[in-house]
BAFI-3210 file (N, C-alpha, C; in Angstrom, 3 decimals, decimal comma, padded with zeros to 6 digits):
// residues 102
n [1|2|3|4|5|6|7|8|9|10|11|12|13|14|15|16|17|18|19|20|21|22|23|24|25|26|27|28|29|30|31|32|33|34|35|36|37|38|39|40|41|42|43|44|45|46|47|48|49|50|51|52|53|54|55|56|57|58|59|60|61|62|63|64|65|66|67|68|69|70|71|72|73|74|75|76|77|78|79|80|81|82|83|84|85|86|87|88|89|90|91|92|93|94|95|96|97|98|99|100|101|102]
n.u [100,679|098,498|098,131|096,508|096,813|099,488|099,347|097,689|099,280|101,393|100,102|099,493|102,048|103,151|101,454|102,308|104,868|104,292|102,971|105,057|106,694|105,045|105,044|107,745|108,034|106,355|107,569|109,813|108,277|107,046|109,273|110,211|108,214|108,864|110,989|110,631|111,431|111,542|111,571|113,045|114,844|116,688|119,139|119,041|119,529|118,809|116,074|115,336|115,811|113,895|114,368|113,485|110,753|110,941|112,324|110,398|108,280|109,444|109,935|107,299|106,162|107,697|107,077|104,312|104,312|105,647|103,860|101,565|102,547|102,974|100,313|099,244|100,784|099,911|097,245|097,491|098,476|096,268|094,361|095,503|095,408|092,636|091,886|093,074|091,619|088,985|089,255|089,989|087,722|085,731|086,741|086,555|083,762|083,023|084,203|082,689|080,159|080,664|081,123|078,566|077,205|078,038]
n.v [140,305|138,486|135,193|135,459|138,167|138,192|136,583|138,154|140,398|139,259|138,577|141,140|142,203|140,516|141,248|143,858|143,337|141,993|144,072|145,896|144,403|144,404|147,135|147,466|145,811|146,935|149,294|148,791|147,901|150,180|151,568|149,871|150,153|152,523|151,911|151,350|150,470|151,202|150,218|152,256|152,885|150,923|148,993|148,468|145,842|144,557|145,058|143,714|141,111|140,847|141,624|143,913|143,418|141,137|142,171|144,023|142,311|140,847|142,936|143,887|141,554|141,142|143,502|143,129|140,794|141,699|143,695|142,166|140,561|142,505|143,337|140,933|140,627|142,844|142,108|139,850|141,088|142,701|140,725|139,428|141,515|141,910|139,418|139,500|141,631|140,603|138,310|139,503|141,085|139,085|137,627|139,502|139,799|137,206|137,078|139,000|137,805|135,583|136,800|137,780|135,447|134,413]
n.w [105,634|103,667|102,149|099,955|099,349|098,572|096,298|094,651|094,387|092,987|090,583|089,609|089,387|087,441|085,351|084,885|083,916|081,508|080,177|079,919|078,223|075,987|075,323|074,766|072,579|070,680|069,901|068,050|065,886|064,893|063,980|061,987|060,109|058,924|057,343|054,672|051,353|047,948|044,461|043,237|045,164|045,139|043,333|039,747|039,124|041,516|041,523|039,185|040,009|041,903|044,463|045,745|046,208|047,821|050,029|050,930|051,580|053,671|055,480|056,018|057,056|059,376|060,748|061,111|062,708|065,019|065,837|066,341|068,396|070,375|070,795|071,787|074,119|075,587|075,856|077,474|079,779|080,448|080,961|083,169|085,046|085,187|086,171|088,718|089,843|089,761|091,370|093,794|094,335|094,552|096,681|098,740|098,820|099,558|102,089|103,399|103,273|104,853|107,326|107,822|108,130|110,553]
ca.u [100,175|097,937|098,469|095,723|097,459|100,720|098,940|097,199|100,455|102,135|099,356|099,667|103,454|103,284|100,750|103,198|105,964|103,753|102,709|106,368|107,106|104,236|105,555|109,081|107,890|105,661|108,465|110,478|107,301|106,895|110,506|110,268|107,271|109,528|112,129|110,180|112,272|110,938|112,507|113,918|115,854|117,600|119,748|118,229|119,737|118,004|114,677|115,177|115,805|112,768|114,825|112,646|109,538|111,339|112,618|109,156|107,544|110,114|109,707|105,905|105,941|108,311|106,266|103,055|104,569|105,937|102,609|100,706|103,144|102,678|098,883|099,053|101,379|098,992|096,048|097,858|098,539|094,895|093,708|096,049|094,843|091,215|091,828|093,374|090,482|087,852|089,551|089,948|086,326|085,008|087,269|085,940|082,341|082,942|084,525|081,512|079,112|081,057|080,881|077,122|076,738|078,358]
ca.v [140,119|137,144|134,476|136,049|139,437|137,865|136,116|139,299|141,220|138,554|138,749|142,520|142,354|139,853|142,077|144,980|142,818|141,761|145,385|146,423|143,649|144,908|148,461|147,275|145,150|147,789|150,360|148,427|147,769|151,515|151,909|149,041|150,721|153,638|151,413|150,896|150,791|150,866|149,890|153,403|152,937|149,794|148,932|147,848|144,398|144,111|145,081|142,617|139,850|140,858|141,886|144,950|142,762|140,260|143,043|144,584|141,215|140,585|144,085|143,914|140,382|141,425|144,546|142,501|139,883|142,503|144,347|141,133|140,187|143,589|143,236|139,763|140,909|143,760|141,332|139,037|142,008|143,082|139,551|139,235|142,565|141,608|138,254|139,967|142,436|139,704|137,477|140,365|141,452|137,905|137,294|140,452|139,450|135,970|137,415|139,705|136,791|134,758|137,606|137,860|134,122|134,194]
ca.w [104,277|103,536|100,924|098,869|098,985|097,849|094,974|093,874|094,077|091,938|089,332|089,136|088,995|086,141|084,366|084,550|083,078|080,172|079,572|079,526|077,032|074,875|074,941|074,199|071,283|069,710|069,423|066,794|064,800|064,319|063,260|060,781|059,141|058,243|056,575|053,358|050,199|046,666|043,397|042,975|046,222|044,949|042,001|038,714|039,271|042,653|041,087|038,225|040,769|042,828|045,822|046,352|046,710|048,928|051,172|051,452|052,224|054,942|056,357|056,471|057,909|060,672|061,381|061,522|063,825|066,213|066,251|066,938|069,684|071,319|071,117|072,646|075,427|076,280|076,200|078,637|080,926|080,802|081,544|084,515|085,907|085,367|087,052|090,077|090,309|089,983|092,534|094,975|094,559|095,020|098,008|099,674|098,931|100,336|103,480|103,926|103,452|105,989|108,529|108,030|108,525|111,970]
c.u [099,704|098,394|097,734|096,357|098,718|100,389|098,462|098,346|101,268|101,431|099,570|101,102|103,698|102,603|101,624|104,351|105,491|103,471|104,013|106,870|106,325|104,716|106,906|109,001|107,232|106,565|109,189|109,512|107,083|108,105|110,575|109,335|107,923|110,679|111,736|111,146|111,532|112,014|113,485|115,034|116,900|118,172|118,801|118,346|118,860|116,527|114,417|115,099|114,646|113,153|113,982|111,365|109,853|111,608|111,324|108,304|108,134|109,828|108,281|105,579|106,499|107,507|104,956|103,258|104,866|104,679|101,667|101,243|102,824|101,211|098,627|099,623|100,476|097,701|096,313|097,882|097,135|094,157|094,203|095,493|093,369|091,038|092,071|092,198|089,273|088,065|089,449|088,503|085,534|085,471|086,667|084,461|082,166|083,240|083,342|080,373|079,407|080,816|079,391|076,541|076,946|078,068]
c.v [138,668|136,494|135,028|137,351|139,194|137,415|137,244|140,209|140,580|138,689|140,141|142,786|141,709|140,662|143,249|144,528|142,567|143,079|146,024|145,715|144,118|146,258|148,340|146,678|146,053|148,885|149,971|148,289|149,115|151,938|151,143|149,583|151,827|153,184|150,881|151,371|150,368|150,535|151,010|153,510|151,838|149,822|148,246|146,322|143,845|144,060|143,932|141,263|139,767|141,119|142,954|144,354|141,869|141,069|143,566|143,515|140,902|141,703|144,093|142,711|140,620|142,475|143,956|141,605|140,645|143,195|143,353|140,701|141,242|143,546|142,076|139,991|141,837|143,036|140,442|139,908|142,385|141,923|139,290|140,273|142,293|140,414|138,661|140,755|141,557|138,869|138,294|140,727|140,260|137,483|138,221|140,139|138,183|136,224|138,118|138,722|135,913|135,497|137,664|136,525|133,892|135,389]
c.w [104,154|102,238|099,718|098,392|098,166|096,432|094,082|093,468|092,953|090,587|088,752|088,693|087,632|085,041|083,931|083,663|081,653|079,454|079,106|078,275|075,808|074,384|074,252|072,802|070,248|069,151|068,131|065,620|064,117|063,508|061,945|059,707|058,320|057,346|055,200|052,275|048,941|045,649|043,103|044,010|046,079|043,540|041,015|038,804|040,398|042,278|040,119|038,922|041,760|044,269|046,509|046,930|047,916|050,185|051,784|052,133|053,596|055,940|056,893|057,357|059,301|061,438|061,910|062,735|065,115|066,736|066,917|068,299|070,737|071,745|072,069|074,037|076,239|076,683|077,416|079,886|081,389|081,462|082,957|085,485|086,208|086,306|088,495|090,647|090,630|091,237|093,820|095,339|095,121|096,413|099,066|099,885|099,765|101,808|104,135|104,187|104,661|107,299|108,848|108,489|110,009|112,776]
res [m|t|g|t|d|v|g|l|e|a|l|r|s|d|a|n|k|w|a|t|a|g|n|t|t|s|a|p|a|g|v|i|a|e|l|a|l|g|g|a|d|m|s|m|w|a|v|d|c|g|l|d|r|t|y|d|e|l|r|t|t|l|q|t|q|l|s|r|a|a|e|n|f|h|a|i|a|a|t|l|r|q|t|a|e|t|y|e|r|e|e|q|a|n|a|q|n|l|k|q|t|y]
***
């Protein structure tokens, strides 16, 4: 196995780890979406104090942050895979050009 092969394998391995992190992070975001509570689900005191709004703001913020994190993790994985593919393709083209030169 050449140094290039090891590097490409490392890029692809890292891409898989980032994709797994994205999948792991997106699951709780879906669960949090289902945890909505309205004023009818809380006590009158909680509604009077605005706890229902505070809870919903916190819930939606957390859901948004987890969703964005998952998107970013998947984007990192895609970029790493694309980098490995581009590097591999260019390395093969350069090797072919070198063979044709000699």
